VOPAGU-2260 file (C-alpha; in pm, 1 decimal, decimal comma):
REM VOPAGU-2260
SITE   aa  ch    i         X         Y         Z
SITE  MET   A    0   -2266,5    3790,5   -1419,0
SITE  LYS   A    1   -1929,7    3725,2   -1586,2
SITE  LYS   A    2   -1758,3    3422,0   -1481,7
SITE  LEU   A    3   -1544,5    3503,4   -1162,6
SITE  ARG   A    4   -1236,6    3405,4   -1056,5
SITE  PHE   A    5   -1076,3    3443,8    -741,3
SITE  TYR   A    6    -763,9    3390,1    -479,5
SITE  HIS   A    7    -635,8    3410,6    -135,8
SITE  SER   A    8    -398,2    3686,1     -77,0
SITE  ARG   A    9    -192,4    3526,6     253,3
SITE  ALA   A   10      20,0    3808,3     296,1
SITE  ASN   A   11    -227,2    4049,2     463,6
SITE  GLN   A   12    -533,3    3782,1     468,7
SITE  GLN   A   13    -760,4    3937,7     240,2
SITE  ILE   A   14    -978,4    3741,2      12,9
SITE  VAL   A   15   -1014,3    3929,1    -316,4
SITE  LEU   A   16   -1299,0    3833,8    -591,1
SITE  LEU   A   17   -1229,7    3964,0    -896,7
SITE  THR   A   18   -1474,0    3945,1   -1268,1
SITE  THR   A   19   -1276,6    3843,8   -1590,9
SITE  ASP   A   20   -1277,8    4241,9   -1663,8
SITE  TYR   A   21   -1070,7    4275,2   -1299,9
SITE  GLN   A   22   -1369,3    4490,1   -1120,9
SITE  LEU   A   23   -1350,1    4433,2    -752,1
SITE  LEU   A   24   -1668,1    4272,9    -596,1
SITE  THR   A   25   -1760,4    4347,3    -278,5
SITE  THR   A   26   -2104,6    4169,0    -203,9
SITE  ALA   A   27   -2121,5    4056,8     142,5
SITE  ARG   A   28   -2231,5    3694,9     -19,4
SITE  SER   A   29   -1940,3    3725,2    -245,8
SITE  LEU   A   30   -1682,4    3739,2      41,1
SITE  ARG   A   31   -1919,9    3508,6     321,9
SITE  LEU   A   32   -1912,7    3235,1      63,2
SITE  LEU   A   33   -1526,3    3294,0     -37,8
SITE  LYS   A   34   -1418,8    3289,1     339,2
SITE  LEU   A   35   -1605,4    2958,4     370,8
SITE  LEU   A   36   -1451,6    2816,5      73,2
SITE  PHE   A   37   -1128,0    2911,8     263,6
SITE  MET   A   38   -1206,3    2807,9     589,8
SITE  SER   A   39   -1090,5    2456,9     748,0
SITE  GLN   A   40   -1399,4    2206,7     736,6
SITE  THR   A   41   -1492,1    1915,3     979,0
SITE  TYR   A   42   -1540,8    1601,8     817,7
SITE  ILE   A   43   -1839,7    1416,2     931,1
SITE  ASN   A   44   -1632,6    1133,8    1068,7
SITE  GLN   A   45   -1442,4    1338,3    1306,6
SITE  LEU   A   46   -1826,9    1513,3    1459,1
SITE  LYS   A   47   -1788,9    1290,0    1797,8
SITE  ASP   A   48   -1462,3    1484,4    1891,6
SITE  HIS   A   49   -1659,0    1839,9    1820,2
SITE  ILE   A   50   -1991,6    1744,5    2058,8
SITE  GLY   A   51   -2091,3    2139,9    2158,7
SITE  GLU   A   52   -1838,7    2292,3    1895,0
SITE  SER   A   53   -1922,9    2521,4    1611,3
SITE  VAL   A   54   -1807,0    2313,0    1288,2
SITE  VAL   A   55   -1819,5    2414,7     891,9
SITE  LEU   A   56   -1946,3    2082,4     684,4
SITE  LYS   A   57   -1866,7    2110,2     330,7
SITE  GLY   A   58   -2050,0    1858,1      83,2
SITE  TRP   A   59   -2353,7    1716,5     -80,9
SITE  LEU   A   60   -2724,6    1720,9      31,2
SITE  TYR   A   61   -2792,9    1314,1       4,9
SITE  ASN   A   62   -3124,5    1312,6      81,1
SITE  LYS   A   63   -3421,7    1579,0     290,8
SITE  ARG   A   64   -3720,3    1579,3     449,1
SITE  SER   A   65   -3990,8    1819,5     601,4
SITE  SER   A   66   -4151,9    1782,1     947,9
SITE  GLY   A   67   -4363,5    2046,7    1039,4
SITE  LYS   A   68   -4131,6    2377,6    1148,9
SITE  LEU   A   69   -3843,9    2145,2    1095,2
SITE  VAL   A   70   -3621,2    2057,8     778,9
SITE  PHE   A   71   -3396,2    1766,3     794,6
SITE  LEU   A   72   -3111,6    1789,2     537,9
SITE  GLN   A   73   -2892,3    1447,4     478,3
SITE  LEU   A   74   -2543,0    1595,9     457,9
SITE  ARG   A   75   -2285,8    1381,8     247,5
SITE  ASP   A   76   -1902,7    1434,7     261,6
SITE  GLY   A   77   -1736,5    1090,1     142,2
SITE  THR   A   78   -1651,8    1005,0     533,2
SITE  GLY   A   79   -2030,6     957,1     658,7
SITE  ILE   A   80   -2396,1    1089,9     646,2
SITE  VAL   A   81   -2489,1    1341,6     924,3
SITE  GLN   A   82   -2850,7    1448,5     972,1
SITE  CYS   A   83   -2885,7    1859,6     957,0
SITE  VAL   A   84   -3162,1    1995,0    1172,0
SITE  VAL   A   85   -3298,9    2368,5    1043,7
SITE  PHE   A   86   -3600,6    2489,3    1319,2
SITE  LYS   A   87   -3824,4    2728,3    1117,1
SITE  PRO   A   88   -3840,8    2955,6    1420,2
SITE  ASN   A   89   -3497,2    2991,5    1514,2
SITE  ASP   A   90   -3444,6    3169,0    1119,0
SITE  GLU   A   91   -3728,1    3212,4     889,0
SITE  ALA   A   92   -3521,2    3245,1     566,2
SITE  LEU   A   93   -3269,2    2989,2     661,5
SITE  TYR   A   94   -3539,3    2735,1     661,1
SITE  ASP   A   95   -3696,0    2845,5     335,3
SITE  LEU   A   96   -3381,8    2833,6     163,1
SITE  ALA   A   97   -3276,4    2429,2     332,7
SITE  ASP   A   98   -3627,5    2342,6     207,2
SITE  SER   A   99   -3592,2    2513,5    -131,1
SITE  ILE   A  100   -3287,5    2328,1    -185,1
SITE  GLY   A  101   -3235,6    1932,5    -416,1
SITE  GLN   A  102   -3102,9    1625,9    -398,8
SITE  GLU   A  103   -2694,8    1616,4    -443,7
SITE  SER   A  104   -2698,7    2013,1    -431,6
SITE  SER   A  105   -2379,2    2121,3    -328,9
SITE  ILE   A  106   -2417,3    2314,3      11,1
SITE  ILE   A  107   -2168,1    2453,1     294,7
SITE  VAL   A  108   -2332,4    2395,1     659,0
SITE  THR   A  109   -2267,4    2581,2     954,2
SITE  GLY   A  110   -2392,5    2404,1    1289,9
SITE  THR   A  111   -2334,4    2326,3    1655,3
SITE  VAL   A  112   -2263,6    1939,4    1712,8
SITE  LYS   A  113   -2500,0    1790,5    1949,8
SITE  GLU   A  114   -2527,4    1440,4    2090,7
SITE  ASP   A  115   -2846,8    1210,2    1941,3
SITE  THR   A  116   -2829,7     871,0    2090,0
SITE  ARG   A  117   -3031,8     768,2    1788,1
SITE  SER   A  118   -2839,4     859,4    1509,6
SITE  SER   A  119   -2629,0     599,2    1363,4
SITE  ILE   A  120   -2304,8     801,4    1404,2
SITE  GLY   A  121   -2425,7     907,4    1735,7
SITE  VAL   A  122   -2436,4    1317,1    1630,3
SITE  GLU   A  123   -2680,1    1567,4    1506,3
SITE  LEU   A  124   -2569,0    1942,2    1367,9
SITE  ASP   A  125   -2786,9    2218,9    1442,4
SITE  VAL   A  126   -2795,0    2443,1    1164,7
SITE  THR   A  127   -2710,0    2829,5    1225,0
SITE  ALA   A  128   -2620,4    2877,4     837,2
SITE  LEU   A  129   -2602,0    2727,0     463,7
SITE  GLU   A  130   -2424,1    2869,2     147,6
SITE  VAL   A  131   -2558,6    2654,8    -162,4
SITE  LEU   A  132   -2266,6    2664,8    -423,3
SITE  GLN   A  133   -2548,1    2477,8    -671,2
SITE  ASN   A  134   -2894,6    2419,9    -606,2
SITE  VAL   A  135   -2988,2    2093,5    -835,3
SITE  HIS   A  136   -3327,7    1998,8    -946,7
SITE  ASP   A  137   -3421,5    1691,7   -1167,0
SITE  TYR   A  138   -3122,4    1451,8   -1014,7
SITE  PRO   A  139   -3165,0    1132,0   -1204,7
SITE  ILE   A  140   -3120,2     906,9    -941,9
SITE  THR   A  141   -3381,7     934,0    -702,0
SITE  PRO   A  142   -3492,4     747,3    -372,1
SITE  LYS   A  143   -3700,1     427,2    -546,6
SITE  GLU   A  144   -3612,8     165,8    -749,4
SITE  HIS   A  145   -3415,2     169,6   -1061,1
SITE  GLY   A  146   -3338,2     -99,4   -1336,4
SITE  THR   A  147   -2970,3    -187,0   -1394,7
SITE  GLU   A  148   -2906,4     -53,5   -1693,9
SITE  PHE   A  149   -3022,6     245,9   -1618,2
SITE  LEU   A  150   -2852,0     215,7   -1312,7
SITE  MET   A  151   -2517,3     165,7   -1485,4
SITE  ASP   A  152   -2543,7     430,2   -1779,5
SITE  ASN   A  153   -2578,7     659,4   -1477,1
SITE  ARG   A  154   -2238,0     478,4   -1320,8
SITE  HIS   A  155   -2089,8     858,8   -1250,6
SITE  LEU   A  156   -2399,0     938,5   -1013,1
SITE  TRP   A  157   -2499,4     571,0    -894,7
SITE  ILE   A  158   -2182,2     534,3    -658,6
SITE  ARG   A  159   -2264,1     833,4    -486,4
SITE  SER   A  160   -2549,8     616,5    -331,9
SITE  LYS   A  161   -2508,1     424,7      23,4
SITE  LYS   A  162   -2470,5     101,1     -64,8
SITE  GLN   A  163   -2253,8     167,8    -381,3
SITE  HIS   A  164   -2037,4     393,6    -144,2
SITE  ALA   A  165   -1985,0     140,7     116,1
SITE  VAL   A  166   -1909,7    -153,6    -165,8
SITE  LEU   A  167   -1588,1     118,0    -288,1
SITE  LYS   A  168   -1520,2     162,1      74,3
SITE  ILE   A  169   -1457,1    -212,3     161,5
SITE  ARG   A  170   -1264,8    -216,2    -211,7
SITE  HIS   A  171    -999,3      46,4     -83,0
SITE  THR   A  172    -996,2    -196,2     217,4
SITE  VAL   A  173    -954,5    -497,4      66,1
SITE  ILE   A  174    -654,8    -349,7    -171,2
SITE  LYS   A  175    -456,3    -168,2     120,3
SITE  ALA   A  176    -471,2    -518,2     360,9
SITE  VAL   A  177    -285,9    -659,2      27,8
SITE  ARG   A  178     -68,2    -437,4     -28,5
SITE  ASP   A  179     -35,6    -404,7     381,9
SITE  PHE   A  180      18,3    -780,3     391,7
SITE  PHE   A  181     329,7    -820,3     105,1
SITE  ASP   A  182     496,7    -476,6     231,6
SITE  ASN   A  183     541,1    -638,3     563,8
SITE  ARG   A  184     666,2    -966,1     469,2
SITE  GLY   A  185     940,7    -837,7     276,1
SITE  PHE   A  186     800,3    -830,3     -38,5
SITE  THR   A  187     920,5    -566,9    -306,5
SITE  LEU   A  188     641,5    -388,1    -516,2
SITE  ALA   A  189     753,9    -404,7    -908,4
SITE  ASP   A  190     486,6    -311,4   -1135,0
SITE  THR   A  191     420,6    -519,0   -1516,1
SITE  PRO   A  192     368,2    -394,8   -1835,4
SITE  ILE   A  193      29,3    -272,2   -1965,4
SITE  PHE   A  194     140,5    -312,3   -2370,2
SITE  THR   A  195     271,0    -670,1   -2375,9
SITE  PRO   A  196     371,2    -855,2   -2749,4
SITE  ALA   A  197     202,7   -1183,1   -2671,8
SITE  ALA   A  198     -32,8   -1384,5   -2431,5
SITE  CYS   A  199      18,9   -1520,7   -2147,5
SITE  GLU   A  200    -332,3   -1679,9   -2047,0
SITE  GLY   A  201    -425,0   -1792,2   -2383,3
SITE  THR   A  202    -429,2   -1627,1   -2740,0
SITE  THR   A  203    -836,0   -1575,1   -2743,5
SITE  THR   A  204    -883,5   -1342,9   -2445,0
SITE  LEU   A  205    -669,0   -1101,4   -2573,6
SITE  PHE   A  206    -724,7    -736,9   -2684,3
SITE  GLU   A  207    -474,4    -658,3   -2976,3
SITE  VAL   A  208    -341,8    -284,2   -3010,7
SITE  ASP   A  209    -188,5     -89,9   -3247,5
SITE  TYR   A  210     144,8      -7,4   -3152,8
SITE  PHE   A  211     317,5     262,8   -3409,7
SITE  GLY   A  212     279,5      85,3   -3733,9
SITE  ASP   A  213     347,8    -263,9   -3807,8
SITE  ASP   A  214     430,2    -419,0   -3474,8
SITE  LYS   A  215     144,0    -513,8   -3291,5
SITE  ALA   A  216      57,2    -517,1   -2888,4
SITE  TYR   A  217    -184,1    -667,1   -2647,5
SITE  LEU   A  218    -355,8    -535,6   -2365,6
SITE  THR   A  219    -220,7    -729,2   -2054,6
SITE  GLN   A  220    -359,1   -1072,3   -1929,3
SITE  SER   A  221    -200,1   -1109,1   -1624,8
SITE  GLY   A  222     211,1    -999,0   -1505,8
SITE  GLN   A  223     301,5   -1303,1   -1410,3
SITE  LEU   A  224     600,9   -1409,6   -1694,5
SITE  TYR   A  225     791,4   -1066,0   -1575,7
SITE  ASN   A  226     683,9   -1111,4   -1227,5
SITE  GLU   A  227     905,8   -1403,4   -1270,3
SITE  ALA   A  228    1166,1   -1204,1   -1350,7
SITE  THR   A  229    1141,8    -946,0   -1088,2
SITE  ALA   A  230    1146,6   -1217,5    -799,0
SITE  ALA   A  231    1432,7   -1343,4    -979,2
SITE  ALA   A  232    1601,8   -1016,6    -903,9
SITE  PHE   A  233    1450,1    -940,5    -551,1
SITE  GLY   A  234    1362,2   -1286,1    -427,4
SITE  LYS   A  235     996,7   -1163,8    -387,9
SITE  SER   A  236     823,2    -930,5    -569,8
SITE  TYR   A  237     465,1    -862,7    -660,5
SITE  ALA   A  238     252,0    -644,3    -960,5
SITE  PHE   A  239     -35,2    -527,4    -834,9
SITE  GLY   A  240    -238,2    -332,8   -1159,3
SITE  PRO   A  241    -506,7    -359,5   -1435,4
SITE  THR   A  242    -573,0    -636,1   -1643,6
SITE  PHE   A  243    -747,4    -708,9   -1900,1
SITE  ARG   A  244    -959,9   -1062,4   -2050,5
SITE  ALA   A  245   -1135,1   -1024,8   -2418,5
SITE  GLU   A  246   -1360,9   -1306,6   -2289,3
SITE  LYS   A  247   -1711,6   -1284,9   -2433,7
SITE  SER   A  248   -1894,8   -1390,4   -2121,9
SITE  LYS   A  249   -2154,2   -1215,3   -1907,0
SITE  THR   A  250   -2156,9   -1420,9   -1607,6
SITE  ARG   A  251   -2176,8   -1204,1   -1258,9
SITE  ARG   A  252   -1825,6   -1328,5   -1239,2
SITE  HIS   A  253   -1644,2   -1174,3   -1523,9
SITE  LEU   A  254   -1532,0    -801,1   -1651,4
SITE  THR   A  255   -1289,7    -737,2   -1913,7
SITE  GLU   A  256   -1095,5    -523,4   -1744,3
SITE  PHE   A  257   -1034,9    -571,9   -1314,4
SITE  TRP   A  258    -748,0    -534,5   -1085,3
SITE  MET   A  259    -496,7    -858,2   -1015,3
SITE  VAL   A  260    -237,1    -865,2    -742,0
SITE  GLU   A  261      59,8   -1101,0    -833,5
SITE  PRO   A  262     302,4   -1242,3    -621,0
SITE  GLU   A  263     605,0   -1409,5    -677,8
SITE  VAL   A  264     837,5   -1582,7    -497,7
SITE  ALA   A  265    1170,6   -1742,2    -561,0
SITE  TYR   A  266    1321,8   -2046,0    -415,5
SITE  ALA   A  267     926,0   -2178,8    -347,5
SITE  GLY   A  268     716,6   -2443,3    -482,6
SITE  TYR   A  269     363,8   -2459,6    -530,4
SITE  GLU   A  270     262,4   -2558,0    -178,0
SITE  ASP   A  271     396,2   -2213,3     -56,8
SITE  MET   A  272     207,8   -2028,6    -254,7
SITE  MET   A  273    -139,0   -2256,2     -89,2
SITE  ASP   A  274      56,8   -2117,1     252,3
SITE  LEU   A  275     113,5   -1769,6     129,1
SITE  GLY   A  276    -240,3   -1696,1      19,8
SITE  GLU   A  277    -428,2   -1875,5     354,7
SITE  ALA   A  278    -224,9   -1599,5     495,9
SITE  MET   A  279    -300,7   -1322,8     250,4
SITE  ILE   A  280    -702,7   -1409,1     267,4
SITE  LEU   A  281    -711,6   -1442,3     664,0
SITE  SER   A  282    -524,5   -1090,3     659,2
SITE  ILE   A  283    -817,2    -973,4     444,9
SITE  VAL   A  284   -1112,7   -1109,7     596,7
SITE  GLU   A  285    -970,8    -985,7     918,1
SITE  ARG   A  286    -890,3    -643,8     790,0
SITE  VAL   A  287   -1212,1    -625,4     651,4
SITE  LEU   A  288   -1457,3    -699,7     967,6
SITE  THR   A  289   -1242,6    -468,3    1212,1
SITE  ASP   A  290   -1218,2    -187,8     943,5
SITE  ARG   A  291   -1554,7    -193,8     772,7
SITE  GLN   A  292   -1800,8    -279,4    1045,4
SITE  GLU   A  293   -2077,9      33,4     939,5
SITE  GLU   A  294   -1998,8     -36,0     536,8
SITE  LEU   A  295   -2124,4    -416,9     587,1
SITE  LYS   A  296   -2391,9    -339,9     827,2
SITE  THR   A  297   -2496,1    -109,0     556,1
SITE  LEU   A  298   -2507,3    -372,5     303,9
SITE  GLU   A  299   -2677,8    -616,3     504,8
SITE  ARG   A  300   -2367,4    -825,4     510,6
SITE  ASP   A  301   -2379,1   -1194,2     692,2
SITE  THR   A  302   -2025,6   -1115,2     866,8
SITE  THR   A  303   -2083,8   -1471,7    1053,4
SITE  VAL   A  304   -1958,4   -1635,3     751,3
SITE  LEU   A  305   -1662,3   -1405,7     772,6
SITE  GLU   A  306   -1598,1   -1471,2    1091,1
SITE  ALA   A  307   -1608,5   -1829,1    1076,0
SITE  ILE   A  308   -1341,3   -1823,8     803,5
SITE  ASN   A  309    -992,3   -1957,1    1032,5
SITE  SER   A  310    -677,5   -2161,1     903,2
SITE  PRO   A  311    -581,5   -2429,1     772,8
SITE  PHE   A  312    -791,7   -2422,7     457,8
SITE  PRO   A  313    -903,2   -2805,6     307,2
SITE  ARG   A  314    -644,1   -2862,4      16,5
SITE  LEU   A  315    -834,9   -3112,1    -227,8
SITE  HIS   A  316    -583,9   -3297,0    -504,2
SITE  TYR   A  317    -788,2   -3279,7    -821,5
SITE  ASP   A  318    -848,1   -3608,0    -833,1
SITE  ASP   A  319   -1030,0   -3609,2    -504,0
SITE  ALA   A  320   -1224,9   -3333,1    -610,6
SITE  VAL   A  321   -1367,2   -3517,9    -950,6
SITE  LYS   A  322   -1469,8   -3788,9    -723,5
SITE  MET   A  323   -1672,2   -3555,7    -478,7
SITE  LEU   A  324   -1843,2   -3328,5    -806,8
SITE  GLN   A  325   -1945,5   -3734,2    -938,7
SITE  GLU   A  326   -2072,2   -3837,2    -581,5
SITE  GLY   A  327   -2246,9   -3513,6    -581,2
SITE  PHE   A  328   -2398,0   -3564,1    -921,8
SITE  ALA   A  329   -2467,0   -3977,8    -851,9
SITE  LYS   A  330   -2654,7   -3825,6    -537,4
SITE  GLY   A  331   -2855,9   -3562,2    -799,0
SITE  GLU   A  332   -2679,8   -3261,0    -637,8
SITE  LEU   A  333   -2514,1   -3165,9    -940,6
SITE  GLU   A  334   -2682,8   -3159,3   -1310,9
SITE  ASN   A  335   -2409,1   -3259,3   -1458,4
SITE  ASN   A  336   -2141,8   -3528,8   -1460,3
SITE  PHE   A  337   -1808,9   -3425,4   -1384,8
SITE  GLU   A  338   -1507,9   -3573,2   -1626,4
SITE  TRP   A  339   -1132,3   -3580,1   -1546,8
SITE  GLY   A  340    -939,0   -3357,3   -1735,2
SITE  GLY   A  341   -1163,9   -3067,1   -1729,3
SITE  ASP   A  342   -1200,7   -2734,6   -1573,6
SITE  PHE   A  343   -1465,9   -2671,7   -1307,5
SITE  GLY   A  344   -1770,1   -2470,4   -1445,0
SITE  ALA   A  345   -1912,5   -2228,9   -1198,6
SITE  PRO   A  346   -2190,7   -2507,4   -1012,9
SITE  ASP   A  347   -1848,4   -2699,5    -980,8
SITE  GLU   A  348   -1683,7   -2442,7    -777,9
SITE  THR   A  349   -1977,0   -2366,8    -588,1
SITE  TYR   A  350   -2049,4   -2708,6    -492,0
SITE  LEU   A  351   -1679,3   -2767,6    -345,9
SITE  SER   A  352   -1640,5   -2474,5    -147,9
SITE  THR   A  353   -1991,5   -2536,8      19,4
SITE  GLN   A  354   -1857,5   -2910,9     131,7
SITE  HIS   A  355   -1633,3   -2724,3     341,4
SITE  GLY   A  356   -1781,1   -2375,2     453,9
SITE  LYS   A  357   -1420,4   -2186,6     398,1
SITE  PRO   A  358   -1205,6   -2145,6      96,4
SITE  VAL   A  359   -1074,3   -2477,0     -15,3
SITE  PHE   A  360    -748,0   -2524,7    -229,2
SITE  VAL   A  361    -768,9   -2758,6    -532,7
SITE  HIS   A  362    -369,0   -2855,3    -672,6
SITE  HIS   A  363    -256,6   -3065,9    -932,8
SITE  PHE   A  364    -512,2   -2974,7   -1251,0
SITE  PRO   A  365    -470,7   -3150,3   -1583,3
SITE  ALA   A  366    -158,8   -3002,5   -1762,4
SITE  ALA   A  367    -387,0   -2977,4   -2046,5
SITE  ILE   A  368    -582,8   -2684,6   -1887,6
SITE  LYS   A  369    -291,0   -2455,2   -1754,3
SITE  GLY   A  370     -78,6   -2242,7   -1944,0
SITE  PHE   A  371     279,2   -2329,6   -2064,1
SITE  TYR   A  372     463,9   -2225,1   -1797,9
SITE  PHE   A  373     332,7   -2457,5   -1502,8
SITE  GLU   A  374     559,2   -2733,4   -1398,1
SITE  VAL   A  375     448,3   -3043,9   -1397,3
SITE  ASP   A  376     454,7   -3346,5   -1119,2
SITE  LYS   A  377     753,4   -3548,3   -1172,5
SITE  ASP   A  378     555,9   -3899,6   -1089,7
SITE  ARG   A  379     245,0   -3794,8   -1307,1
SITE  PRO   A  380     313,6   -3589,1   -1615,8
SITE  GLU   A  381      -3,1   -3534,2   -1686,9
SITE  CYS   A  382     -58,9   -3305,8   -1371,9
SITE  ALA   A  383      19,6   -2985,2   -1348,6
SITE  LEU   A  384     162,4   -2831,7   -1009,2
SITE  GLY   A  385    -113,2   -2547,3   -1049,3
SITE  ILE   A  386    -343,9   -2411,8    -739,4
SITE  ASP   A  387    -688,7   -2289,3    -717,3
SITE  LEU   A  388    -853,7   -2121,6    -389,9
SITE  LEU   A  389   -1245,8   -2137,0    -451,1
SITE  ALA   A  390   -1451,9   -1896,2    -201,5
SITE  PRO   A  391   -1760,4   -2015,0     -14,9
SITE  GLU   A  392   -2101,8   -1902,2    -100,6
SITE  GLY   A  393   -2079,7   -1918,7    -483,9
SITE  TYR   A  394   -1797,0   -1674,0    -542,2
SITE  GLY   A  395   -1549,3   -1928,4    -705,8
SITE  GLU   A  396   -1195,6   -1884,8    -791,2
SITE  ILE   A  397   -1054,4   -1574,0    -642,0
SITE  ILE   A  398    -680,9   -1726,5    -624,4
SITE  GLY   A  399    -541,8   -1902,2    -931,5
SITE  GLY   A  400    -123,4   -1989,6    -970,2
SITE  GLY   A  401     115,3   -2270,4    -866,2
SITE  GLU   A  402     502,0   -2382,7    -984,1
SITE  ARG   A  403     668,2   -2243,0   -1258,7
SITE  ALA   A  404     842,8   -2468,8   -1496,1
SITE  THR   A  405    1190,4   -2428,2   -1456,8
SITE  SER   A  406    1363,7   -2615,9   -1763,3
SITE  LEU   A  407    1462,5   -2465,7   -2072,8
SITE  GLU   A  408    1383,1   -2757,9   -2246,7
SITE  TYR   A  409    1087,2   -2858,7   -2135,7
SITE  LEU   A  410     983,4   -2446,5   -2206,4
SITE  GLU   A  411    1093,2   -2461,2   -2559,0
SITE  GLU   A  412     869,8   -2755,1   -2605,0
SITE  GLN   A  413     593,1   -2605,7   -2457,7
SITE  LEU   A  414     629,3   -2297,7   -2678,6
SITE  LYS   A  415     581,3   -2532,7   -3033,7
SITE  HIS   A  416     293,5   -2688,7   -2844,9
SITE  HIS   A  417     122,4   -2408,4   -2767,0
SITE  ASP   A  418     197,0   -2240,6   -3109,0
SITE  LEU   A  419     392,0   -1958,2   -2951,2
SITE  PRO   A  420     670,5   -1778,2   -3157,8
SITE  GLN   A  421     980,0   -1830,9   -2949,8
SITE  GLU   A  422    1134,1   -1548,1   -3056,0
SITE  ILE   A  423     884,6   -1320,5   -2873,7
SITE  PHE   A  424     976,2   -1554,5   -2542,0
SITE  GLU   A  425    1330,0   -1540,6   -2574,6
SITE  TRP   A  426    1390,0   -1306,8   -2306,2
SITE  TYR   A  427    1138,2   -1524,8   -2028,1
SITE  LEU   A  428    1362,6   -1776,1   -2170,3
SITE  ASP   A  429    1672,4   -1602,8   -2077,5
SITE  LEU   A  430    1532,9   -1666,0   -1727,1
SITE  ARG   A  431    1591,0   -2013,6   -1741,4
SITE  ARG   A  432    1954,9   -1963,9   -1886,9
SITE  TYR   A  433    2076,0   -1749,4   -1618,6
SITE  GLY   A  434    2034,4   -1871,1   -1267,5
SITE  SER   A  435    1721,9   -2067,3   -1290,4
SITE  VAL   A  436    1534,6   -2185,1    -975,1
SITE  PRO   A  437    1239,8   -2345,4    -832,0
SITE  HIS   A  438     967,1   -2035,8    -810,7
SITE  ALA   A  439     600,4   -1981,8    -807,1
SITE  GLY   A  440     328,5   -1724,7    -749,6
SITE  PHE   A  441     -17,6   -1673,1    -786,9
SITE  GLY   A  442    -314,7   -1391,0    -852,6
SITE  MET   A  443    -604,2   -1310,0    -699,9
SITE  GLY   A  444    -837,6   -1065,2    -859,7
SITE  ILE   A  445    -953,6    -761,5    -615,3
SITE  GLU   A  446   -1318,8    -742,9    -736,6
SITE  ARG   A  447   -1388,7   -1088,9    -670,6
SITE  CYS   A  448   -1238,5   -1085,8    -354,7
SITE  THR   A  449   -1417,1    -778,9    -255,7
SITE  ALA   A  450   -1774,5    -910,5    -401,6
SITE  TRP   A  451   -1703,8   -1168,9    -188,4
SITE  MET   A  452   -1606,3    -979,8     132,7
SITE  ALA   A  453   -1920,0    -749,6      72,0
SITE  GLY   A  454   -2130,8   -1024,3     -21,3
SITE  ILE   A  455   -2298,8    -877,6    -343,2
SITE  GLU   A  456   -2403,2   -1083,5    -650,7
SITE  HIS   A  457   -2211,3    -901,9    -929,3
SITE  VAL   A  458   -1867,1    -787,8    -978,2
SITE  ARG   A  459   -1944,5    -520,0   -1169,4
SITE  GLU   A  460   -2031,4    -334,1    -866,8
SITE  THR   A  461   -1734,5    -385,1    -679,9
SITE  ILE   A  462   -1496,4    -128,0    -979,9
SITE  PRO   A  463   -1579,2     216,7    -991,3
SITE  PHE   A  464   -1658,0     214,1   -1400,1
SITE  PRO   A  465   -1670,4    -160,9   -1473,4
SITE  ARG   A  466   -1607,6    -233,4   -1844,5
SITE  MET   A  467   -1827,5    -547,1   -1935,8
SITE  LEU   A  468   -1912,2    -739,6   -2277,2
SITE  TYR   A  469   -2131,5    -428,2   -2443,2
SITE  ARG   A  470   -2037,6    -215,9   -2168,9
SITE  LEU   A  471   -1794,8     104,6   -2245,1
SITE  ARG   A  472   -1955,5     378,3   -2060,5
SITE  PRO   A  473   -1955,5     602,6   -1879,7
């Protein structure tokens, strides 16, 4: 048959189906199918409100099993999964059709909603009609074990699976909680450029882009420098978008492209950022526990760990954290001894957080390992007023930030020290020339936070299409 196209005439409520040469088709199935396509659908998460009613569901076949005279279709529509039952004696042709379709076939099901206490959603559907839009066979991801590389190569299909669906639903809730948190506290969303002329977090992790000839541009590592400008305009602002790090790391915590929320506050210091970060994390945890109970069950997440998180979070000076790590090494609890001046590795972060059983802030990091824009402690200039928040259960740093330097002269010296061209940062220095005030901010990666909330090992499953070292497809 020739390619079909159709339209719905609202004037007389008629459905007209035309072939490409405009010959009218009047087959019963074509008209019935088009009526179903235009018919209002009920979503699976609404079925409890329609017990005893006939409804139309539109979705995909998640799984199927047969038992004697019954076919059980597991239908998914994005809001949930429901069991749809076809009884052979009622309609043998309907039974044969239901029994013939394969996993991930696209289908429209009509049936009566029945209460079923055995079902995880409390209902099932007695099927009275079934339309198959596409009968799929040989779907690659079958209900069996598959290797990670295979699943990543088929990520575009893998996200249909129940556990991946649950993780991405939790991600959605984390993002919604973050946006609501800042919006309800008077912050203004002011997104920052993705193309930038210079580094923010160090020149070794930049993705370089050819920007119209001789000009070089880079994919942003952070929106923080621009956030400082918007905070000077609005008082409290935040950016939320993708960031990029050309870091050749293959750990479970790293992506080359990830999403970050970055608040910035005028007339604020590093301690204010610990208060703000703590309140944000508590808000996220509460929202996930409230809104994503089913998804957490699907992932078999131990929610008692999240339920135990409360205020206040411990706050460790870097000096004290170093002593704790050195004591852990002396006790044989850590393989490597930690020296003052170093940055924490994954084992160090895990050790520090497990000593408290909840997120822990570390502050006053060595200035030498922090960005050029950090304010330093006036009494100990070797220490920057920087903060990290370390999540429990081995999830590591999820918040990084601190207080920004306010002195124009100091920043000019820092640019020279870091071998950064001052002319590219003149706009940034203007923020110190015209109305400089104490200000502070932080960044939180959505993927690490989501991995922690969901209790999964690798951040690659917390974003629909991860970009990692040697992974650019799909």
